[in-house]
VOGU-56555 format. One record per atom (N, C-alpha, C): residue number from 0; residue in one letter; chain; z, y, x. Coordinates in steps of 0.001 Angstrom, whole numbers, m for minus. Atoms other than C-alpha are relative to their C-alpha. Last residue first. Layout:
pos  code  unit  c3  c2  c1
NUM  a  A  Z  Y  X
...
END
This chain:
pos  code  unit  c3  c2  c1
306  i  A  m1020  895  m485
306  i  A  39084  m10425  45280
306  i  A  757  712  1095
305  a  A  m140  m85  m1419
305  a  A  37036  m7969  43163
305  a  A  1149  m974  425
304  p  A  m1117  m733  m467
304  p  A  36345  m9175  39665
304  p  A  112  m1  1539
303  e  A  m1078  857  m417
303  e  A  32813  m10385  39059
303  e  A  1164  831  468
302  a  A  m249  57  m1408
302  a  A  30696  m7861  37188
302  a  A  1124  m899  339
301  t  A  m1112  m794  m406
301  t  A  29747  m8646  33640
301  t  A  188  m156  1503
300  p  A  m848  568  m1095
300  p  A  26345  m9907  32550
300  p  A  1139  969  353
299  a  A  233  m706  m1244
299  a  A  25176  m8543  29089
299  a  A  919  m618  1134
298  p  A  m1057  m988  m314
298  p  A  25469  m11167  26382
298  p  A  m349  652  1381
297  e  A  m871  387  m1108
297  e  A  22163  m12840  25554
297  e  A  984  1056  307
296  q  A  242  m711  m1187
296  q  A  20807  m11837  22142
296  q  A  1029  m522  1130
295  p  A  m1239  m328  m759
295  p  A  20636  m14154  19274
295  p  A  m381  630  1316
294  a  A  m252  946  m1100
294  a  A  17339  m13860  17406
294  a  A  1241  317  720
293  p  A  122  m567  m1355
293  p  A  17537  m11816  14260
293  p  A  350  m1111  1016
292  p  A  m1222  m535  m567
292  p  A  17086  m13942  11114
292  p  A  m148  538  1407
291  v  A  m260  571  m1270
291  v  A  13526  m14232  9691
291  v  A  1337  585  556
290  p  A  432  m681  m1195
290  p  A  13657  m13144  6084
290  p  A  373  m720  1291
289  p  A  m1003  m994  m458
289  p  A  14226  m15819  3423
289  p  A  m535  716  1235
288  r  A  m819  601  m976
288  r  A  11055  m17509  2035
288  r  A  1009  1119  464
287  p  A  138  m420  m1407
287  p  A  9638  m16073  m1143
287  p  A  1029  m736  917
286  p  A  m997  m976  m457
286  p  A  9678  m18068  m4347
286  p  A  m160  283  1443
285  a  A  110  31  m1513
285  a  A  6381  m19728  m5271
285  a  A  951  973  585
284  f  A  567  1245  m495
284  f  A  6637  m20675  m8971
284  f  A  m220  m68  1433
283  r  A  m518  1172  725
283  r  A  8957  m18010  m10370
283  r  A  m461  m1321  675
282  l  A  m1442  99  m257
282  l  A  8425  m15189  m7853
282  l  A  567  m1259  m644
281  l  A  m196  333  m1442
281  l  A  4638  m15743  m7978
281  l  A  1476  m228  312
280  v  A  459  1354  m267
280  v  A  4522  m15862  m11733
280  v  A  232  m413  1396
279  a  A  m946  910  639
279  a  A  6664  m12719  m12113
279  a  A  m425  m1516  217
278  g  A  m1273  m43  m795
278  g  A  4506  m10812  m9582
278  g  A  1030  m1004  m589
277  v  A  265  662  m1239
277  v  A  1271  m11785  m11355
277  v  A  1279  m98  886
276  v  A  179  1419  314
276  v  A  2632  m10801  m14769
276  v  A  m189  m755  1293
275  a  A  m1229  510  453
275  a  A  3987  m7472  m13492
275  a  A  m87  m1525  m221
274  l  A  m833  226  m1180
274  l  A  846  m6721  m11535
274  l  A  1301  m637  m381
273  l  A  477  1121  m772
273  l  A  m1213  m7337  m14656
273  l  A  783  m250  1199
272  a  A  m257  1250  741
272  a  A  988  m5106  m16789
272  a  A  m520  m1178  780
271  w  A  m1427  260  m144
271  w  A  954  m2333  m14113
271  w  A  290  m1325  m737
270  g  A  m242  622  m1270
270  g  A  m2800  m2529  m14052
270  g  A  1459  m373  252
269  v  A  596  1360  74
269  v  A  m3047  m1844  m17688
269  v  A  224  m748  1279
268  l  A  m973  892  733
268  l  A  m583  1009  m17262
268  l  A  m558  m1352  m202
267  g  A  m388  m416  1311
267  g  A  m2794  2655  m14640
267  g  A  886  m998  m670
266  t  A  m1117  m860  m99
266  t  A  m2962  1951  m10911
266  t  A  462  574  m1343
265  i  A  m1195  690  m552
265  i  A  m5057  m1152  m11326
265  i  A  1199  872  137
264  g  A  144  317  m1436
264  g  A  m7502  515  m13705
264  g  A  1310  m636  513
263  v  A  958  1085  m442
263  v  A  m6815  2196  m17003
263  v  A  84  m245  1492
262  l  A  46  1216  840
262  l  A  m3947  4057  m18661
262  l  A  m768  m1119  632
261  v  A  m1388  383  305
261  v  A  m2825  6953  m16421
261  v  A  m13  m1392  m741
260  e  A  m555  749  m1135
260  e  A  m6294  7132  m14885
260  e  A  1481  m396  m266
259  n  A  m1322  m571  m111
259  n  A  m7794  8078  m18209
259  n  A  772  m838  1016
258  p  A  m1137  874  m5
258  p  A  m11449  7090  m17755
258  p  A  1308  797  159
257  p  A  m581  283  m1329
257  p  A  m13909  9826  m18683
257  p  A  1198  m915  7
256  a  A  m1312  328  357
256  a  A  m15549  9511  m22124
256  a  A  718  m411  1278
255  a  A  m216  m579  1340
255  a  A  m18863  11219  m21762
255  a  A  1308  m314  m498
254  p  A  m409  m1403  m124
254  p  A  m18735  10497  m18010
254  p  A  228  675  m1346
253  d  A  957  m941  658
253  d  A  m18838  6764  m18863
253  d  A  488  1416  145
252  g  A  m278  m591  1243
252  g  A  m16932  4487  m16467
252  g  A  m1070  988  m448
251  l  A  904  607  1066
251  l  A  m18405  2341  m13744
251  l  A  219  623  m1333
250  l  A  1260  m712  m80
250  l  A  m16823  4691  m11160
250  l  A  m1034  m636  m906
249  l  A  76  m1074  1012
249  l  A  m13485  3299  m12420
249  l  A  m1275  837  53
248  a  A  45  510  1401
248  a  A  m13953  15  m10623
248  a  A  m125  1130  m1005
247  s  A  1322  413  385
247  s  A  m14882  1732  m7313
247  s  A  m101  m471  m1434
246  a  A  754  m1138  653
246  a  A  m11613  3669  m7061
246  a  A  m1354  m407  m500
245  a  A  m574  m428  1280
245  a  A  m9564  495  m6418
245  a  A  m777  1069  m759
244  v  A  800  464  1184
244  v  A  m11890  m1050  m3833
244  v  A  506  684  m1314
243  a  A  1402  m3  m167
243  a  A  m11026  404  m330
243  a  A  m687  m210  m1396
242  n  A  500  m1286  m279
242  n  A  m7430  1444  m876
242  n  A  m1458  89  m29
241  l  A  m329  m841  1179
241  l  A  m6519  m1850  m2599
241  l  A  m595  1366  243
240  s  A  969  331  1066
240  s  A  m8313  m3790  194
240  s  A  201  867  m1253
239  g  A  1352  m557  m457
239  g  A  m6364  m1999  2934
239  g  A  m1071  m298  m1076
238  h  A  m41  m1504  34
238  h  A  m3063  m2575  1132
238  h  A  m1372  543  377
237  a  A  m108  m344  1378
237  a  A  m3740  m6293  543
237  a  A  m79  1517  m173
236  v  A  1290  296  567
236  v  A  m4932  m6774  4145
236  v  A  19  416  m1515
235  v  A  940  m1028  m588
235  v  A  m1847  m5079  5467
235  v  A  m1377  m177  m598
234  a  A  m280  m1220  729
234  a  A  343  m7210  3137
234  a  A  m942  1150  445
233  p  A  524  149  1330
233  p  A  m1271  m10332  4567
233  p  A  239  1267  m862
232  w  A  1429  m70  51
232  w  A  m613  m8983  8032
232  w  A  m581  m241  m1341
231  v  A  387  m1207  754
231  v  A  3141  m8226  7694
231  v  A  m1511  59  m267
230  s  A  937  m881  m737
230  s  A  4177  m11771  8694
230  s  A  m368  1187  m883
229  g  A  m635  m498  m1165
229  g  A  7023  m14049  7757
229  g  A  m803  998  807
228  t  A  644  341  m1236
228  t  A  4606  m15791  5472
228  t  A  793  340  1212
227  r  A  500  1375  79
227  r  A  6340  m15981  2122
227  r  A  m535  m338  1383
226  l  A  m1124  985  m104
226  l  A  8414  m12889  2803
226  l  A  m453  m1413  14
225  r  A  m775  m178  m1278
225  r  A  5496  m10589  3673
225  r  A  1062  m1036  124
224  l  A  896  461  m1076
224  l  A  3209  m11849  850
224  l  A  790  34  1331
223  w  A  123  1446  113
223  w  A  6069  m11439  m1653
223  w  A  m804  m596  1110
222  g  A  m1214  522  m625
222  g  A  6609  m7881  m335
222  g  A  m5  m1525  m91
221  f  A  131  m121  m1426
221  f  A  2912  m6986  m1070
221  f  A  1272  m576  703
220  l  A  1046  794  m488
220  l  A  3188  m8396  m4585
220  l  A  m133  74  1556
219  v  A  m453  1401  187
219  v  A  6577  m6867  m5326
219  v  A  m1037  m970  574
218  g  A  m899  397  m1096
218  g  A  5413  m3622  m3759
218  g  A  600  m1439  m118
217  a  A  847  414  m1141
217  a  A  2537  m3494  m6236
217  a  A  872  m433  1182
216  l  A  662  1284  414
216  l  A  5093  m3445  m9068
216  l  A  m923  m527  1078
215  v  A  m1007  1052  106
215  v  A  7409  m873  m7379
215  v  A  m676  m1354  m380
214  c  A  m447  498  m1297
214  c  A  4548  1147  m6181
214  c  A  983  m1076  m110
213  f  A  1087  861  m578
213  f  A  2952  1427  m9669
213  f  A  445  m603  1329
212  g  A  96  1190  838
212  g  A  6253  2672  m11171
212  g  A  m1094  m923  542
211  v  A  m1093  963  m392
211  v  A  6790  5110  m8316
211  v  A  m86  m1297  m817
210  f  A  502  819  m1031
210  f  A  3327  6584  m9111
210  f  A  1085  m929  548
209  f  A  812  1061  531
209  f  A  4662  7849  m12449
209  f  A  m477  m984  1115
208  l  A  m868  966  641
208  l  A  7458  9834  m10822
208  l  A  m845  m1210  m463
207  a  A  m901  492  m963
207  a  A  5155  11706  m8403
207  a  A  933  m1098  m527
206  a  A  649  1118  m709
206  a  A  2429  11994  m10986
206  a  A  952  m616  1023
205  w  A  m550  1233  513
205  w  A  4838  14149  m13028
205  w  A  m587  m1216  620
204  s  A  m1112  442  m874
204  s  A  3817  17014  m10667
204  s  A  650  m1316  m580
203  g  A  m598  m1056  m796
203  g  A  446  17258  m12487
203  g  A  1143  m519  883
202  l  A  m1479  25  134
202  l  A  m63  14462  m15004
202  l  A  668  1169  796
201  r  A  m421  m532  1300
201  r  A  m3723  15048  m15489
201  r  A  1424  55  m213
200  p  A  80  m1462  101
200  p  A  m4333  14735  m11771
200  p  A  391  577  m1335
199  y  A  m65  m259  1507
199  y  A  m3014  11188  m11608
199  y  A  m100  1461  m207
198  n  A  267  1245  787
198  n  A  m3896  9792  m8105
198  n  A  14  158  m1503
197  y  A  803  959  m653
197  y  A  m2562  12999  m6373
197  y  A  56  m1386  m804
196  g  A  855  697  1000
196  g  A  m1101  15410  m8912
196  g  A  m867  m1061  636
195  l  A  1080  m873  279
195  l  A  440  17917  m6476
195  l  A  m1051  m656  m942
194  l  A  m520  m1214  701
194  l  A  3754  16182  m6661
194  l  A  m1143  971  m288
193  t  A  m48  303  1403
193  t  A  1826  13034  m5711
193  t  A  574  1152  m837
192  l  A  1327  m80  593
192  l  A  917  14504  m2326
192  l  A  51  m259  m1514
191  p  A  704  m1200  m519
191  p  A  4304  15294  m732
191  p  A  m1349  170  m633
190  a  A  m191  m1251  839
190  a  A  5817  12695  m3188
190  a  A  m658  1191  627
189  h  A  1289  m648  276
189  h  A  4244  9620  m1525
189  h  A  150  1399  m623
188  w  A  524  m527  m1277
188  w  A  7641  8642  5
188  w  A  m1383  728  m209
187  l  A  m489  m1293  m193
187  l  A  8939  8262  m3529
187  l  A  m519  646  1326
186  g  A  583  m949  983
186  g  A  6649  5365  m4155
186  g  A  507  1418  233
185  w  A  1419  m205  m288
185  w  A  7605  3494  m954
185  w  A  m604  1023  m926
184  i  A  1  m871  m1173
184  i  A  11273  4025  m1754
184  i  A  m1380  326  486
183  a  A  m388  m1318  505
183  a  A  10704  2556  m5231
183  a  A  32  989  1140
182  g  A  1173  m623  715
182  g  A  8829  m366  m3755
182  g  A  277  1399  m513
181  s  A  900  m367  m1039
181  s  A  11673  m1068  m1246
181  s  A  m1237  646  m634
180  l  A  m522  m1256  m694
180  l  A  14194  m953  m4122
180  l  A  m1011  482  1024
179  l  A  145  m1151  879
179  l  A  12187  m3408  m6272
179  l  A  434  1323  697
178  l  A  1409  m246  267
178  l  A  11603  m5950  m3475
178  l  A  m162  1264  m885
177  g  A  595  m473  m1172
177  g  A  15219  m5755  m2279
177  g  A  m1503  371  m204
176  p  A  m438  m1361  m280
176  p  A  16608  m6099  m5742
176  p  A  m650  606  1207
175  l  A  563  m951  940
175  l  A  14384  m9128  m6287
175  l  A  440  1432  99
174  v  A  1524  m126  m46
174  v  A  15123  m10861  m2986
174  v  A  m498  1007  m1031
173  g  A  764  1089  700
173  g  A  18838  m10255  m2565
173  g  A  m1442  315  m36
172  g  A  m201  55  1462
172  g  A  21026  m7216  m1872
172  g  A  m691  m1120  m776
171  a  A  m1172  m750  516
171  a  A  21701  m6744  1873
171  a  A  196  m279  m1491
170  k  A  m1245  591  m502
170  k  A  19364  m9422  3259
170  k  A  1260  643  m578
169  v  A  m144  1413  543
169  v  A  16604  m8358  949
169  v  A  1294  m578  477
168  l  A  m421  m130  1322
168  l  A  17047  m4681  1915
168  l  A  237  m1360  m728
167  r  A  m1393  m542  m16
167  r  A  16820  m5526  5539
167  r  A  562  203  m1398
166  p  A  m972  1073  m332
166  p  A  13802  m7743  5051
166  p  A  1464  491  20
165  l  A  m211  1033  1043
165  l  A  12039  m4945  3116
165  l  A  972  m1078  418
164  l  A  m921  m291  1049
164  l  A  12527  m2117  5614
164  l  A  337  m1123  m974
163  w  A  m1376  m314  m484
163  w  A  10961  m3398  8836
163  w  A  966  191  m1167
162  g  A  m358  636  m1245
162  g  A  7658  m5182  7996
162  g  A  1487  225  374
161  r  A  m200  1488  109
161  r  A  7290  m4439  4329
161  r  A  434  m575  1323
160  w  A  m577  394  1336
160  w  A  7849  m649  4224
160  w  A  300  m1525  m46
159  g  A  m1314  m665  383
159  g  A  7538  293  7963
159  g  A  544  m623  m1287
158  w  A  m1039  386  m1036
158  w  A  4972  m2135  9344
158  w  A  1328  641  m325
157  e  A  m608  1291  259
157  e  A  3146  m1709  6014
157  e  A  1010  m488  1069
156  e  A  m963  m24  1080
156  e  A  2572  2000  6325
156  e  A  729  m1317  m76
155  g  A  m887  m1124  m191
155  g  A  896  2281  9714
155  g  A  1037  88  m1116
154  l  A  m1096  463  m867
154  l  A  m530  m1198  9163
154  l  A  994  1082  252
153  a  A  m810  832  841
153  a  A  m2541  279  6313
153  a  A  1153  m630  788
152  p  A  m934  m831  757
152  p  A  m3676  3076  8657
152  p  A  864  m824  m956
151  i  A  m914  m715  m852
151  i  A  m4908  486  11191
151  i  A  851  906  m839
150  a  A  m1106  807  m517
150  a  A  m6334  m2071  8753
150  a  A  1000  886  792
149  n  A  m1300  m628  301
149  n  A  m8349  314  6651
149  n  A  1180  m636  656
148  l  A  162  m1414  m217
148  l  A  m11793  m511  8139
148  l  A  1350  720  m216
147  l  A  99  m246  m1482
147  l  A  m10845  m4182  8374
147  l  A  m12  1520  320
146  p  A  m1298  303  m672
146  p  A  m9423  m4419  4845
146  p  A  m109  192  1467
145  g  A  m1148  m864  279
145  g  A  m12484  m2547  3540
145  g  A  1331  m315  695
144  a  A  m420  m750  m1152
144  a  A  m15114  m4638  5304
144  a  A  1178  893  m219
143  v  A  57  735  m1325
143  v  A  m15748  m7414  2879
143  v  A  559  714  1132
142  v  A  m653  1312  68
142  v  A  m14597  m5983  m455
142  v  A  74  m656  1378
141  g  A  m1362  m244  259
141  g  A  m15462  m2335  215
141  g  A  808  m1342  5
140  l  A  m576  m484  m1211
140  l  A  m18774  m3290  1801
140  l  A  1544  209  m191
139  v  A  34  1089  m963
139  v  A  m19675  m5451  m1184
139  v  A  685  456  1308
138  f  A  m1041  1015  416
138  f  A  m18624  m2686  m3602
138  f  A  96  m1089  1044
137  q  A  m1279  m567  m231
137  q  A  m20559  33  m1723
137  q  A  1124  m1030  m366
136  l  A  m243  6  m1374
136  l  A  m23636  m2177  m1676
136  l  A  1374  573  420
135  a  A  m214  1396  m443
135  a  A  m23419  m2891  m5333
135  a  A  294  m60  1429
134  f  A  m1275  427  412
134  f  A  m22935  818  m6128
134  f  A  300  m1439  472
133  v  A  m968  m701  m837
133  v  A  m25948  1774  m4032
133  v  A  1429  m449  m363
132  q  A  m55  656  m1352
132  q  A  m28022  m928  m5634
132  q  A  970  652  854
131  g  A  m591  1385  196
131  g  A  m27072  329  m9144
131  g  A  82  m686  1397
130  l  A  m1429  m95  m148
130  l  A  m27655  3961  m8094
130  l  A  660  m1352  m95
129  d  A  m547  1227  645
129  d  A  m31340  3291  m7548
129  d  A  1567  45  233
128  d  A  834  406  1163
128  d  A  m33061  6627  m6871
128  d  A  614  m1187  m784
127  p  A  950  1090  m220
127  p  A  m30194  7923  m4756
127  p  A  m801  m372  m1240
126  v  A  m352  1213  728
126  v  A  m28595  11250  m5754
126  v  A  m1067  m1065  301
125  p  A  984  493  864
125  p  A  m29035  13868  m3056
125  p  A  338  m1278  m651
124  v  A  803  983  m670
124  v  A  m25668  15060  m1724
124  v  A  m1082  m486  m940
123  g  A  1250  m579  m482
123  g  A  m24099  18307  m2782
123  g  A  m916  m909  702
122  r  A  38  m134  m1527
122  r  A  m20689  16717  m2842
122  r  A  m1280  677  520
121  s  A  m1097  m888  m346
121  s  A  m20209  17324  m6572
121  s  A  102  242  1501
120  e  A  331  m1371  322
120  e  A  m23659  15912  m7185
120  e  A  1091  971  460
119  y  A  1082  m495  m893
119  y  A  m22954  12673  m5384
119  y  A  m321  1495  m218
118  v  A  m594  m77  m1324
118  v  A  m19682  12170  m7240
118  v  A  m1041  535  1020
117  q  A  m801  m1238  m129
117  q  A  m21337  13096  m10528
117  q  A  671  128  1375
116  r  A  929  m1040  m186
116  r  A  m23901  10263  m10030
116  r  A  746  1378  181
115  l  A  421  77  m1386
115  l  A  m21083  7806  m9521
115  l  A  m988  1131  288
114  l  A  m1092  m469  m888
114  l  A  m19623  8990  m12784
114  l  A  m321  m54  1485
113  g  A  m134  m1396  m63
113  g  A  m22930  8694  m14578
113  g  A  1102  554  903
112  l  A  m1027  m246  m1039
112  l  A  m23653  5151  m13621
112  l  A  295  1480  172
111  g  A  187  m1316  m673
111  g  A  m26732  5382  m15903
111  g  A  940  184  1172
110  d  A  1379  m372  m175
110  d  A  m27125  1823  m16993
110  d  A  m168  1261  813
109  l  A  626  880  m1030
109  l  A  m23628  454  m16440
109  l  A  m1460  401  240
108  d  A  1372  m568  m26
108  d  A  m21954  3343  m18278
108  d  A  m794  m743  1109
107  l  A  854  136  m1199
107  l  A  m18691  1689  m19261
107  l  A  m1304  680  m136
106  t  A  1407  67  395
106  t  A  m16065  2854  m21738
106  t  A  m876  m24  1235
105  l  A  1036  m373  m1034
105  l  A  m12451  2221  m20764
105  l  A  m1365  m261  m525
104  l  A  m499  m1154  m711
104  l  A  m9414  2138  m23146
104  l  A  m975  500  1076
103  g  A  605  m1202  529
103  g  A  m10969  m140  m25715
103  g  A  430  1222  667
102  a  A  m1007  m727  824
102  a  A  m8548  m2996  m24906
102  a  A  m558  1307  m604
101  a  A  m329  855  1170
101  a  A  m11435  m5194  m23668
101  a  A  999  724  m911
100  v  A  1172  m5  891
100  v  A  m12615  m2371  m21371
100  v  A  287  m725  m1288
99  s  A  24  m1359  528
99  s  A  m9078  m1927  m19892
99  s  A  m1201  130  m944
98  v  A  m917  m120  1100
98  v  A  m8831  m5646  m19543
98  v  A  17  1385  m660
97  a  A  445  750  1036
97  a  A  m12032  m5669  m17496
97  a  A  953  34  m1236
96  a  A  1031  m729  637
96  a  A  m10883  m2792  m15313
96  a  A  m566  m750  m1218
95  a  A  m656  m1100  694
95  a  A  m7595  m4590  m14669
95  a  A  m1082  846  m630
94  a  A  m649  549  1193
94  a  A  m9559  m7786  m13841
94  a  A  727  1115  m791
93  f  A  1048  22  1046
93  f  A  m11688  m5660  m11496
93  f  A  519  m678  m1261
92  i  A  409  m1343  377
92  i  A  m8648  m4735  m9485
92  i  A  m993  9  m1124
91  l  A  m1015  m578  852
91  l  A  m7237  m8269  m9581
91  l  A  m329  1437  m430
90  l  A  42  627  1277
90  l  A  m10456  m9727  m8256
90  l  A  1038  625  m959
89  p  A  1181  m509  773
89  p  A  m10572  m7128  m5520
89  p  A  m81  m667  m1370
88  v  A  m222  m1456  366
88  v  A  m6972  m8097  m4516
88  v  A  m1186  549  m732
87  g  A  m778  m99  1246
87  g  A  m7657  m11889  m4680
87  g  A  262  1469  m426
86  i  A  801  283  1127
86  i  A  m10464  m12192  m2126
86  i  A  777  452  m1286
85  w  A  1250  m653  m168
85  w  A  m8821  m10591  874
85  w  A  m850  m113  m1254
84  t  A  m213  m1417  380
84  t  A  m5441  m11770  m392
84  t  A  m1289  794  70
83  g  A  m177  m101  1445
83  g  A  m6615  m15415  m365
83  g  A  230  1431  m497
82  l  A  1307  227  652
82  l  A  m8043  m15019  3168
82  l  A  180  124  m1570
81  v  A  862  m1076  m345
81  v  A  m4761  m13468  4484
81  v  A  m1352  m100  m762
80  y  A  m452  m1087  860
80  y  A  m2714  m16108  2689
80  y  A  m848  1277  225
79  l  A  403  290  1375
79  l  A  m4850  m18794  4296
79  l  A  448  1068  m937
78  g  A  1432  m233  103
78  g  A  m4325  m17205  7704
78  g  A  m523  m286  m1337
77  t  A  147  m1455  95
77  t  A  m587  m17172  7168
77  t  A  m1445  390  m155
76  r  A  m404  m304  1374
76  r  A  m719  m20933  6580
76  r  A  m150  1549  m239
75  g  A  1061  378  824
75  g  A  m2617  m21336  9827
75  g  A  292  255  m1456
74  k  A  1147  m925  m124
74  k  A  m96  m19254  11693
74  k  A  m1150  m414  m882
73  r  A  1133  871  350
73  r  A  2944  m21165  10464
73  r  A  m1252  877  m2
72  d  A  m200  1306  m604
72  d  A  6027  m19605  12131
72  d  A  m1166  m890  m198
71  g  A  m923  806  591
71  g  A  4901  m16025  11389
71  g  A  104  m1352  655
70  l  A  571  711  1167
70  l  A  1650  m14375  12211
70  l  A  1017  m954  m603
69  t  A  640  1236  m381
69  t  A  3290  m11806  14572
69  t  A  m570  m657  m1331
68  l  A  1198  m144  m695
68  l  A  3867  m8236  13657
68  l  A  m719  m1244  484
67  g  A  1148  537  632
67  g  A  6364  m9151  10993
67  g  A  m1312  175  705
66  t  A  691  m982  822
66  t  A  9226  m6898  11839
66  t  A  m1337  m510  m492
65  e  A  m882  m354  1139
65  e  A  11507  m9657  13160
65  e  A  m672  948  m1010
64  r  A  m150  1167  853
64  r  A  8738  m11101  15338
64  r  A  805  380  m1250
63  a  A  1289  266  604
63  a  A  7737  m7733  16778
63  a  A  132  m1226  m1010
62  w  A  176  m1051  1110
62  w  A  11436  m6884  17426
62  w  A  m1312  m237  m737
61  q  A  m903  265  1141
61  q  A  11942  m10100  19328
61  q  A  m199  924  m1163
60  r  A  511  1330  580
60  r  A  8900  m9486  21491
60  r  A  814  m446  m1187
59  f  A  1087  m308  945
59  f  A  9950  m5795  21888
59  f  A  m503  m1306  m623
58  p  A  1258  385  m745
58  p  A  13320  m6736  23286
58  p  A  m1134  131  m954
57  a  A  252  1405  m13
57  a  A  16007  m4928  21087
57  a  A  m1246  m295  874
56  r  A  275  445  m1392
56  r  A  17080  m1420  22035
56  r  A  m261  m1512  115
55  t  A  m393  1352  m195
55  t  A  18547  m961  18612
55  t  A  m137  m559  1405
54  l  A  m1488  116  112
54  l  A  18393  2835  18556
54  l  A  525  m1423  232
53  a  A  m595  m742  m1171
53  a  A  14832  3034  20017
53  a  A  1555  m81  m68
52  w  A  65  904  m1225
52  w  A  13768  350  17542
52  w  A  699  674  1158
51  a  A  m1042  994  164
51  a  A  14871  2537  14592
51  a  A  107  m958  1223
50  g  A  m1293  m654  m130
50  g  A  12766  5383  15916
50  g  A  1148  m951  m166
49  l  A  m212  m196  m1429
49  l  A  9816  3039  16442
49  l  A  1282  768  245
48  v  A  m337  1265  m600
48  v  A  10144  1899  12842
48  v  A  280  187  1463
47  g  A  m1353  348  413
47  g  A  10259  5483  11621
47  g  A  464  m1342  617
46  v  A  m876  m760  m847
46  v  A  7163  6334  13626
46  v  A  1464  m275  m356
45  t  A  m16  705  m1318
45  t  A  5530  3343  11861
45  t  A  839  820  1011
44  p  A  m967  1071  2
44  p  A  6612  4862  8540
44  p  A  35  m761  1303
43  t  A  m1460  m455  m166
43  t  A  4882  8136  9567
43  t  A  1000  m1157  m213
42  f  A  m589  408  m1305
42  f  A  1454  6478  10187
42  f  A  1500  401  85
41  m  A  m180  1470  m54
41  m  A  319  6596  6565
41  m  A  546  m501  1272
40  m  A  m1292  451  639
40  m  A  1037  10304  6435
40  m  A  182  m1478  110
39  l  A  m1038  m146  m1005
39  l  A  m1833  10895  8943
39  l  A  1393  m408  m614
38  t  A  177  1028  m1014
38  t  A  m4355  9489  6462
38  t  A  1167  61  1034
37  a  A  m371  1299  630
37  a  A  m3111  11555  3522
37  a  A  m160  m1166  1053
36  a  A  m1474  78  186
36  a  A  m3054  14679  5715
36  a  A  364  m1343  m550
35  v  A  m639  149  m1305
35  v  A  m6616  14165  6914
35  v  A  1470  m229  m167
34  t  A  304  1324  m535
34  t  A  m7858  13555  3410
34  t  A  655  m269  1300
33  t  A  m705  1005  761
33  t  A  m6011  16648  2084
33  t  A  m205  m1422  515
32  l  A  m1025  644  m825
32  l  A  m7060  19068  4809
32  l  A  666  m1247  m708
31  p  A  764  975  m862
31  p  A  m10305  20098  3005
31  p  A  1001  m770  900
30  s  A  113  m339  m1407
30  s  A  m7921  21654  438
30  s  A  m784  m1021  778
29  g  A  1400  m459  m253
29  g  A  m8624  20923  m3225
29  g  A  m239  392  1479
28  l  A  865  1097  m259
28  l  A  m5396  18930  m3314
28  l  A  m1453  387  239
27  g  A  m218  1295  669
27  g  A  m3204  21948  m2923
27  g  A  m1097  m1007  292
26  g  A  434  47  1356
26  g  A  m3994  25593  m2131
26  g  A  81  m1302  m685
25  d  A  1442  m316  65
25  d  A  m3888  25790  1640
25  d  A  m549  m258  m1414
24  l  A  208  m1376  m323
24  l  A  m141  26068  2029
24  l  A  m1507  415  m132
23  w  A  m701  m898  940
23  w  A  530  22896  99
23  w  A  m352  1443  248
22  v  A  697  131  1243
22  v  A  m2127  21037  2127
22  v  A  659  895  m1027
21  p  A  1201  m818  4
21  p  A  m700  22414  5358
21  p  A  m797  m93  m1289
20  l  A  m266  m1433  262
20  l  A  2708  20964  4334
20  l  A  m1227  859  74
19  a  A  595  m526  1240
19  a  A  1410  17436  4007
19  a  A  147  1441  m188
18  v  A  1458  247  m62
18  v  A  2058  16407  7691
18  v  A  m667  621  m1294
17  a  A  478  m872  m1007
17  a  A  5566  17959  7658
17  a  A  m1546  m79  52
16  w  A  m17  m1373  502
16  w  A  6391  16308  4376
16  w  A  m617  961  996
15  s  A  1015  30  1083
15  s  A  5305  12865  5686
15  s  A  m79  1453  m621
14  l  A  1340  m242  m609
14  l  A  7226  13646  8941
14  l  A  m1099  20  m1062
13  g  A  96  m1382  m579
13  g  A  10510  14122  7086
13  g  A  m1385  246  543
12  f  A  80  m1035  1040
12  f  A  10041  11055  4896
12  f  A  m236  1371  537
11  a  A  1107  286  967
11  a  A  9228  8494  7575
11  a  A  m195  1129  m1000
10  l  A  1234  m169  m714
10  l  A  11473  10065  10277
10  l  A  m1199  m188  m951
9  v  A  193  m1459  m363
9  v  A  14459  10602  8034
9  v  A  m1330  196  630
8  l  A  236  m733  1167
8  l  A  14083  7085  6481
8  l  A  m274  1508  343
7  f  A  1287  402  592
7  f  A  13778  5272  9742
7  f  A  m375  875  m1128
6  a  A  1051  m463  m839
6  a  A  16600  7177  11384
6  a  A  m1350  m343  m527
5  i  A  56  m1440  165
5  i  A  18889  6584  8449
5  i  A  m1121  588  840
4  l  A  546  m261  1318
4  l  A  18100  2876  8501
4  l  A  m149  1508  m249
3  p  A  1413  213  10
3  p  A  18588  2674  12313
3  p  A  m623  287  m1383
2  k  A  686  m1037  m846
2  k  A  22008  4462  11968
2  k  A  m1516  m309  80
1  k  A  201  m1227  756
1  k  A  23169  2341  9080
1  k  A  m809  996  811
0  m  A  1217  55  823
0  m  A  22580  m1036  10792
0  m  A  m194  1314  m730
END
């Protein structure tokens, strides 16, 4: 088991740094290569899974089941989790925004939508006459189509972190330690971009450490979905929805008092608190199912002795 784990981590981490290197050489996050690098990075955990598979030489059908590519033993139940996640993640994101407002940490600009206006202006794009309708359309598209549009890159990550790595860590150390450790590894894997301030520009390189905290808590939720269903697809939907909708909530903020991304939103401290509560409730009242045990392999045939 050590060789596949080492192969997985070396490939996932090593390739992520290789992909992000042009961003470092081109001046940092302002580089036009940043979006391309961030997208390509999402596929490096999948390369790690394939590297581990090459070492184990397991039949692919067995490997797909063990790593969550199937819908699990109860397909209808998994489908309900996918639907619940599709709806639940956007609700959680906007709940974090609402709590941020209630706590006085986020000031809204619902009339002028100044932050959304600034996005258009910074890109040199004409500002629509009715920003409210534009925001509503973007929100609906993000909620409805976001998980589909982001499914392939989200699977690129989730097949590695929740599909392959998490069950092995859970088997080795238990459910909660496995969830926390897999989330920490996931967070550290983002370092090629977070060291440049990705997600938390005001923190600079400290963003790399701060983002680990978010990944640990979000990883509990994503990992719970994986273990409860035996499938990686609910986690893929959760990840795709998060990427599609998370930024939208903060675009409702007031440019006169810009949102502090360290404090507000789902990736800020308010979001951490919500994720911690939701994760604790899920683990307490709906404990995860144990990982699918490896299917027994047929012994290789041996040659008959010569007579």
